[in-house]
Steps between C-alpha positions, in 0.01 A plus 500: 500500500242630744365148553853363541563765767210373710639146505728520807229647722228260387730197530611608848138532618410167337789310660445663839136392518495176297855373534782431259374148426192642322700738280497265197121539484554847354632338183141403421414868457793540265390198298148642462636834381736325259215307339289817485784681322532222243130528426454878511817647354498533121758319293768712340673460167788739552297817444701814556833324449778689326667290230872464555627604155858480620472120504468508123865606491606231745531743790333500840278783611750577778798551271693801627275530806656247735676763713185694601290183528756325724540816710122510543498130590776553757334787687164320484661185643656691789168666575330159489762363740415769754130435454535121535726532805259730680193288430685183603689608810339812647204306648756304705637822647152636559378191686823479702417846637185353654254595227229270369493319168206713392702813575784370283252429221364854529852643472566306180160595360567869560847466350357351181210745499764772490631338185147476360442874540846586368424296188226751419667817623851428373372352177328829421811689606719294266261555210503878552847577637711208383649183646853608593398732783261240641767230510756730657255627763397146595858380538604808698204496740465124556796466744368767737145364489624145564697609809202704618272199459735261683539741793128575533299347781144501625246672277768666287614174344181494290534838322875438472431170321262674258752777429786257442290291262398813312864603447664162438234353269451821302705372205339159449248586230692797355787255444261270314380788281854622452611159373237512225615850403863395487428200277166554321580224250550243779265622766420159645863398544607838636214522749563141610862585584406820685209352694468120515865405480601784732238394756625142483861610540414702809313205648792264436738738681273535805638183669841671504346766722355227721839333534668828589220570746567173682872579512506874571151564632190575297455864605860608415473328163165663423645839590807430290277445199435875500814537290359292213285776339806726497683232300229536236572868437815453285310264270205734446671715231578182304128432465451825311827505307445579136120506522355821363165595360293402802471651845762361737 
């Protein structure tokens, strides 16, 4: 996650100095790392996997758990939509204000660095204090931090980007851990719905934001997205409905 956060800044510097036409050359570095991973990483044979005994009875590991899992997928998808929309469209707003491409890359890097640090801080908080309070705090605070970030200018846009990333992205990895707790017999499927499928859903919905931005104006639409985290709040109790015996 830390390395992913540095991407926007490094790409912006690269393109500024070497041009967009040379950007495909960076794929060579990725190819080298891919081959190194194939050679260096040990092969696995499913060690640590939990056998799904419920399948012996013809049932899925998510039987009776679809309500909390789908609620978790929904709130994760809405969070991913906000994340994808900001990373896709905020650089346009930033450059339109007269800022450089490198400055836009730095803003995105700080935004994702905020999420990197919150992964550690909020992950520890969820382990010690529970998940429910973390989710509720993130959804309640995200609207104010988004509006603060969009209204910031000059130097203040950088700490505002970090703070917004810290708040909005605080639930990414706790949601992944929570999915495995909700469905320990189908951890792979549950975590895929809460993380991979939710991220894909948010990315697929991002063009809707782009279309609305072209019609109504990008800044009003981005500000209007502040209501989305509040829409997640009614679904939060459904995630924890009927789950006892572990810290919420």
